[in-house]
N, C-alpha and C positions, 0 to 999 in steps of 0.2 A: 673307328675301328681299334680294338684293343691291342696293346703291346704284341701280346703272342699270337692276334691274326696278322697284324703287320711283320712279324717275323716268319710267320708261316708263306705268307704270300711273297716274300723276299724270297725265302728258300726256294719255292716254286719256280720261282722265275729265273732264280740260278740253275735251278735243275733241267730247265727248257731250254734254256741257253748252250747247257753241253750238247745239245742233238747236233751243231754243227761242226763240233769236234768228233764224230765216231769215225770218220776216215784217217784222221790223225792218230785216234788212241787204237785202232783197228792196226793200223802200220806199226804202231809200238809194241803192240800184244805180240803181232807176227815176227818182227824183229827179234824180240827177247825169246821167243818159243823155237825161233829157228835157232839162235844163238844155243840155249842151252842142250837142246837136241843135238846138235853137234857137237859138244864138248867142251863148249864154253862157258863162263861164268858170268855172274850178273853183280859189277861194282857198283854200290847203291851209296850217295852222300847227301849230307842236308846239314842245315845249321839249325840250331836252338831248337822248336819240337817238332822242326822237320828233321833233324838229327834221331830222333825218339823214334818219327814214321820210317825212315830208313833201316833202323834196325828191326821195325817190326816187320817190314813187308821181306827183309833179308831171312828171317827167321821161317816167316811163311814158305818161302821157295827152300829152303834148308830142309824143315819138320814137315808138317804138311799145311794143307790149308782146308779142302775138305774132305778130301779121299784120301786113302792110304796110296803113296804112288812112290817113284823112286824118290829120292832127294836132289835138286839142286843147288848148284854150288852158287850161294849168293854171299856177298859179304858187303856189312854195312861199314865204312870207312871212317863214321864218325863214333866208332865203339871203344875202340883203345885209347884212353886218356892219355898212359905216359906215352904212345907214338904221336898223338896230334899236339902235344906239348912241347915234345922234341924236336920236331920239323918245327913248329911255329918258333922256337927259341933258338934253334941253329940256321935256320934259311927265314921261312917268312909266314905269319899265320896264311896268308893269303895262298901260299903254297901246298897246304896241309892235304888238302884231296889230289891234286896234280901230282904229287909225289909219290902217293901211295899207289895212284892208277899205272904211274911207271915202274912201281914196283911189282904189283899184283896181276896187273893186267897184261895180256898177251892180245895178239891181232886175233879178231873175231869175238872177244869180248863186248859186252853190252855196259856201257857205263853211263849211269843214269844221275843227274843233280835232281833233287827234292825240294 
């Protein structure tokens, strides 16, 4: 089997294994939808490549994903380099997302880690 075929088979197996996650993904989607529809916001964070992913998903909620709709408040907590380094310097890099969650988060907001 060629490396391409091996990679394709591995990807298909990975996608197939996601079927078991449907109830949890649906539950998470319902939680986010209820939060945003009730006026809450989505706080998203991640490290490394996941920081870029969190910025991308926050943009999709705030701008538009597939069709015109009202913008939803979503904040990527990894986007402000000055804030990240200040919290890391003054407190701890372990606190960079928790501190922002305390600052920006309200009861009812959804906080996710990517």
